[in-house]
N, C-alpha and C positions, 0 to 999 in steps of 0.2 A: 401406505401413505405418501412416505418417501419418495418412494419411485414414481406414483403416479404425478407427484408435484414435478418432479424432475422431467417428464417425460412431458406432462402437459405445458410446459415452459421452456422445452427443448432446452434444459440447462447442460445438456452434455454438448451443446455446440459451441458453449462458452469456454474453450481452451484455446491457447495458442497452436496447438496442433493442427485442429480442427479450423482455426486461421488461417493457417497455411493453406490447409485443403481448400477451403472457400477462394482464396485468391488466385490459384494455381486454375482454378476452374473457370473462374471469371476473365482468367487474361486469354481463355479460349474462344472466348465467346465476345469480348468487350474489348475496348481501348480504356486507359485510364487519363483521366483528364482532371482540370482544375475547375476552380469559379471562372477563372479567366479568360480559359479557351473552350471550354466544352461547347461552343456554338459551331466550332468549326470541327467539332467531330459528327459523324453519322451514328454512330452507338458508342457510346462509354459511361463510365462509372466517376462520379466527383466523389471521391472517399475524403470522409471529414471526420474528425476527433475531437470530443469536447471533452478538455482536461479536467474535471473538477475537484478530483482526489488526488490525484498522484502523479508527478511528472516523471521519476522514473520508471512507473508501470507503463506510461506511453512510449518511454524510451526503447521497452522490449517490443512492442510492437512496431515502432520506426524502423527498429533492426530487420524484423520478418520481412516486413515490407520490402525494406532495400534488397534485401537478398534475392529479392524475384525483380527487383528493378522497378517497383512501383512507387509511385510520391503520392503523399496525401498532404492534407492540410491539417494541422493540430492547432487547435483554438485553445489560447490560455486565458484563464479566469484570474484577474489581478485580485478579485477580494474573494478567494477562496477562504472559507475558515478552516480548511486541512492543509493546505502549503504555503511558505511565503516564498514568493517568486524569487527575492532578493537573497534567500540562502544560499549558499554554495552549493549543495547536490542539487537543489532545484533547478538555480539557474546553468551551472554545468550540463544537467540533463538535457534543458533545451538547446543548448549548444550543440550537445550530440544530435539531438534532432535533426536539426539543420545541417550537419556534417552528413547526415545519412539522406540528405536530396530530398527533404521535405520541407514545406512551407509552413511559415507560422499565421495565424491569423487570431483576430481581439475574442474573447468570449467574453460578451459585455454583459453586466448584472446592473440594469435599468432600475431595478428596485433600489440598489445601493443610493442613487442621486434622487429616487422619487421625479423622476422625469414625466414631465406634464405637456411639453410642447416641444417642436421639432429645432427650434432653436437649442434648447437646454439639450437635446439629444446630441445635436453636432457639436455641441461646445465640451459636453464631456467625452464623446468619441474621440475627437482629437486629442484631447489629453491624454486619453490612454494609448491611443496611438501612436502619439509623438512618445512616451514613454519607452514602448516595446521597441521602437524602432531605433531610438537610442542605445538601449541596453544590449541589444542584440545584432544593432548594424543590419537589418532588413527590412525591406520593405513590405507593410502590413497591406494587402488589397483586399479583404475579406473581416465581416464580422458577424458573430452569431447571439444572439439573445441567449443569455443564462435563465434557464427557468421563466420561458417566454409567458406571458397572461395575455389578455385582451387589452391593457393599456398598451403594452410594447407593441402587441401583433397588428395595433392599428398603423405604425410605420411600416409600411408595405412597399415603399420605392425602392426602385434598383440599385441605389447609392445613398449612401449618407457619409459625410466627412470623406468623400473620396474612396470607400470603403463599399464593396458590395453587399447587400445584404441577404443575408443565407433565408433570411422568412419573408424575401419582396414575394410581391404579389406573384410575379412573372414564375420565378422558382417553385414556390407553394401549388401556384395552377397548373402548368407546364410541365412539370418535372416530377416523375416519380420518386417517392421518398420512403425510407425504411430506416427505424431507429431502434437501438436495443436500451434506451431510457430504462433505467431501472434495474438494469441486468435481464431483463427479456424481453421478447421480439414485440414491438408494439404493434404492428400492422402484417407483416408478413414476415417470413423465416427468410432470410437471408440466401441461405442456400438453396431453397425452391426458386425464391424470385431469379436467381442468377441462373440456374440449372435450365428454366424455360426459355430465357433469354428474349420475352416479349416485349420490354421495354427498351425504347431507345437510348433515353439518357434517364441516369439513375442517381438520385442523390443517398450516399450510405452516412450516416451517421453511428459511428461506434464510440463507447467511452471507454477506454483503455484499460480500466481499473477493473472490469468484469470479465477480461480475458486474461486469464490465468494460465498456470500449467496443468492445472488438475481441474476436475469435476467439483464443483460446491456450489452452494447457495449465495445468490448477490447478495445477502445482509452478512455473511459471513466473510464474504471477500473484502466488503468496505472493511468491516471489524477487524479484517487481519492487517489491510495495510495501514488503517489509521493507529493500529496498537504498534505496530513494528515502526512505523515512522518516531511515535512519543519516545518509546522505548530507545532507539537510536538517538534520540535527542537528551535523553536521562545519561543516556553512556557517555555522549559527548562531551557532556558536563562533567563527570568525573575523569575524562581523560585531560580535558583542558586545567582543572584545579591540578592534576597529578603532573601535568607538563610543566607545570609553575611551583612545584614542589609545595600546594598549598594543600591544608586539610577540607575534605567535604566532611564536614560533621554531623553524624547521624545517632540514634540511638544506640545502634549496634556497632558503633566503630570501635568502640574499646574490646570488643568481641573478635571482630572478624578482621581488622585491618591487617592483623600480621599471619592472615592465613589465605586470605581473599584470591591470593595468587595460582590458588591450589586449582580453582574451577570460578574463574571470573562469574561466568555466564549462572553458573548456579549461585553463589552467593549474590548476583544481583538481583535474581528472582526472590531471594530470601529477603534480602531488604526491601524490596518493591512489595511482598507480602507485608512482613510487619508495620512498614508505613500505611498499607490499607486495612491495618488491625486485621489481617487474616491469620491470627495466632497457629491455629490448626495446621493450616496449609506451610507455615515457617517450619514448624516442626517436622510435617513430613517431609518436605526440601529435604532439611539437615542429617534426618535420619539416611534418607535413600542416598545421600552424599556419602554418609560414613560407611554406610555397609558396601557402597562401590570402591571406596577406599580400602576397605579390610579386605575385599574379594579380589581386587587387584593385587596385593600383598601374599594373598594366600596364594594365589594364582604363578605365582613368582618361583615357588617350590624350589626356593635357597632356604638354608639353616637359620640367616639372620631373617628373611620374613616370614618364617614360622614362629620363631622367636617374638618376633615383634607383634604378631597376629596374640599369639598365649598371654603375652605380658599384657596386651591392652585389656583383655578380657578378667586376667586375675588381678590389675590395679585397679581396675575401674568395675568393682562389684557392684554398681548402680546399672551396670549396662540390660541387666535383665529386669530389672524395675524399669527401665526405660521401656526394654521390648514390650512390657505389661502395659504402660502407656500410650505406645502408638496402637498397640491392638485395640484399645477403647477409644483412640482417635477415629482410627480408620472404621472401627463399625458404628460410629456416631454416638457413641455412648458418653463422649467427653468432649467438652468444648471450653479449649484453655482462655483463661484470660491472661493480661500482660506479665503482671507479677510471674504467675505459674511458667508461662511461657519462655520468660526469660531465664529462668531458673534452669528451665529443661535444657534449653540452649546453652546455656553455661557447661553444663554436664557433656554434652554433646559435642562441643567445639574444643573441649579439652581431651578429648580423646581423638577429635582430628588432628589438632595439632601436635598429639604426641607422635602420630602416624606419621606427621610430616616432617619431625625432627629426626625420626629415625630412618629416614629414606635414604 
């Protein structure tokens, strides 16, 4: 079933290496143009990217295109629930996209304003256009509706607020359109369409978040990108307080503050699991870290390291009991509650701290 889904939706298409292959093929058959100059070309591709979930993901695609001397238009969403354009990482990524010889467009969410009239549309388009132009010092020549419905698609003039409407009647009726909305091809497969080369002008819409380094399912890609962004924000908050020599107080602070330097990533995961009340996960992560440290000490093959490992087992007779508990957790026979998990964690961290002191 898994491979049938991948095959029927052409999920193997959606990798950065395959995107590079598509672009190379496209260069053999088409010119690349923009919304402002496509009428001057006999046969061209208008390359459009809607940035719904991740600007850094879009930057990766922008670099691939630039390596092939291809320019595209990246449409930025001011009301995305998944990125804040004024965050440093997001803003710097937009600037890098521009440096890679690409244009910026406005990805406009008409539902945010509950727009009903053309006058309202022009008003809010101008507000968002002006904002983008001032922030990034660029000219915005085109806009694309975000999640277009019948209400906004009735606005089908060529231009509004001095910007080309990518859903204008002309583009909808005269130009071939292909999209990867939701992470799979909606009308045609892009590679096949380009390979046949039958269309004179094609508007290609992609969402960069779906074009990653490895084959995966669209849902998984979105989850990974959003989870990674959330994790980076949490780590950033930790680093901010640390830089000001302040405490980021949590329930496990007393246990881990003196040892988290050993493996910051693992201790981050441990605290995250604890806050989410996933106590079995907490213990398993801690146990894996302990044994990684013990194995590392054993592999050193020095008298000191061997003594360290032996003394660890002798001084902490509870290690065997802990092993039995971990076995029950792994088999699903034991679901730990907070008090029991905290006690177990204390025992594990005592051993970890001893290892760190003797290294």
